[in-house]
C-alpha positions as CSV (number, residue, x, y, z in Angstrom):
1,M,0.0,0.0,0.0
2,K,1.3,3.4,-0.9
3,T,1.9,6.3,1.5
4,V,-0.5,9.2,1.1
5,Y,-0.3,12.8,2.5
6,I,-3.5,14.5,3.6
7,T,-3.9,18.1,4.8
8,R,-6.6,19.7,6.9
9,R,-7.0,23.5,7.2
10,E,-8.5,25.3,10.2
11,T,-8.7,29.0,10.9
12,F,-8.6,31.3,14.0
13,N,-8.2,34.9,14.8
14,A,-5.8,36.2,17.5
15,A,-4.0,39.3,18.7
16,H,-0.4,39.6,19.9
17,K,2.6,41.9,20.1
18,L,6.2,41.1,19.6
19,W,8.0,42.8,22.5
20,R,11.0,42.0,24.7
21,E,10.8,43.5,28.2
22,D,14.5,43.6,28.5
23,W,14.8,45.9,25.4
24,S,14.0,49.6,25.2
25,E,10.9,50.8,23.2
26,E,13.3,52.0,20.5
27,K,15.0,48.6,20.2
28,N,11.7,46.8,20.1
29,W,10.5,49.2,17.4
30,E,13.8,48.8,15.4
31,V,13.5,44.9,15.5
32,F,9.7,44.3,15.4
33,G,8.4,47.5,13.9
34,K,4.5,47.8,13.9
35,C,4.4,44.3,15.5
36,S,5.6,45.9,18.7
37,N,2.5,48.2,18.9
38,K,1.8,48.7,22.6
39,N,-1.9,48.3,21.8
40,W,-1.4,44.9,20.1
41,H,-2.4,43.9,16.6
42,G,-4.3,40.9,15.2
43,H,-4.3,38.3,12.4
44,N,-6.7,36.0,10.7
45,F,-4.5,32.8,10.9
46,S,-4.9,29.7,8.8
47,I,-3.3,26.5,9.9
48,Y,-2.6,23.6,7.5
49,V,-1.8,20.3,9.2
50,T,-0.4,17.5,7.0
51,V,-0.5,13.9,8.0
52,K,0.8,10.9,6.2
53,G,0.0,7.2,6.3
54,K,-1.3,4.3,4.3
55,P,-5.0,4.3,3.6
56,H,-6.9,1.9,5.8
57,E,-8.3,-1.1,4.0
58,D,-11.8,-0.6,5.4
59,T,-12.2,3.1,4.9
60,G,-9.6,4.2,2.4
61,F,-8.6,6.9,4.9
62,V,-5.1,7.8,6.2
63,I,-7.0,9.5,9.0
64,N,-10.6,10.3,9.5
65,L,-10.7,14.0,8.6
66,K,-13.7,14.6,10.8
67,E,-11.7,13.2,13.8
68,L,-8.6,15.3,12.7
69,S,-10.8,18.4,12.5
70,A,-12.3,17.8,15.9
71,L,-8.8,17.3,17.4
72,L,-7.5,20.5,15.8
73,K,-10.5,22.5,17.0
74,E,-10.1,21.2,20.6
75,L,-6.3,21.5,20.9
76,V,-5.5,24.5,18.6
77,V,-8.4,26.6,17.5
78,E,-10.3,26.8,20.9
79,P,-7.2,27.7,22.9
80,L,-6.1,30.4,20.3
81,D,-9.2,31.8,18.7
82,H,-10.1,35.4,19.7
83,K,-7.3,35.3,22.3
84,N,-4.4,37.6,23.1
85,L,-1.5,35.2,22.4
86,N,0.7,37.0,24.9
87,L,-1.7,37.0,27.8
88,D,-4.3,34.3,27.3
89,V,-2.5,31.2,26.0
90,P,-0.7,29.0,28.6
91,F,1.5,27.2,26.1
92,L,2.9,30.5,24.9
93,K,3.7,32.0,28.4
94,G,7.2,33.2,28.8
95,M,8.1,33.3,25.1
96,L,7.7,35.7,22.2
97,A,4.3,35.0,20.5
98,S,5.9,34.8,17.1
99,T,4.5,32.6,14.4
100,E,7.7,30.5,14.5
101,N,7.3,29.8,18.3
102,M,3.6,29.2,17.9
103,V,4.1,26.5,15.2
104,I,6.6,24.6,17.3
105,Q,4.3,24.6,20.4
106,I,1.4,23.5,18.3
107,W,3.4,20.6,16.9
108,D,4.3,19.4,20.4
109,I,0.6,19.5,21.4
110,I,-0.9,17.7,18.4
111,K,1.8,15.2,17.4
112,E,0.8,12.4,19.9
113,P,-3.0,12.8,19.5
114,I,-2.6,12.5,15.7
115,A,-0.5,9.4,16.1
116,K,-3.2,7.9,18.4
117,A,-5.8,8.7,15.7
118,G,-3.7,6.7,13.2
119,G,-1.7,9.3,11.3
120,E,1.8,10.6,11.4
121,L,2.2,14.4,11.6
122,V,4.5,15.6,8.8
123,K,4.1,19.3,8.5
124,I,2.3,22.3,9.9
125,K,2.0,25.4,7.8
126,L,0.8,28.4,9.9
127,V,-0.3,31.4,7.8
128,E,-0.2,34.8,9.5
129,T,-0.9,37.1,6.5
130,E,-1.2,36.5,2.8
131,N,2.5,37.2,2.5
132,N,3.9,35.6,5.7
133,F,3.7,32.0,6.8
134,V,5.8,29.4,8.6
135,E,6.3,25.7,7.8
136,Y,7.5,23.3,10.4
137,Y,8.4,19.7,9.9
138,G,9.1,18.8,13.6
139,G,12.8,19.0,13.6
140,D,15.8,20.8,12.3
141,E,15.6,19.7,8.7
142,P,12.5,19.5,6.4
143,Y,13.0,15.9,5.4
């Protein structure tokens, strides 16, 4: 049986600011620009989660997409949607709420539940704006 890759997209909206307390306002502005706005800013995020596996003989599915969607809504969307990423999200406490840091934390949260559902997490693509997105493969190298 051949290996198949399947991707599920979910969306959420959240606010954050990129700011280091140990830097001056000028340094934060120099490095983070508008993203360091003291009154926060928001994004309409899209997350694409890619899972691989061999289609099951009975269903033809690598993973049941209804189950994957429910898992992502519970573990990712609900904790992040309409939240302040700096203040409201326990798994981002103590770190810059960058898209890069977010995708690593999300990977760590969903990897095992996806495995229990029968798939292998391969990639997360987290889209912050139409021009900016991060792809994470769970390690230091993409393959």
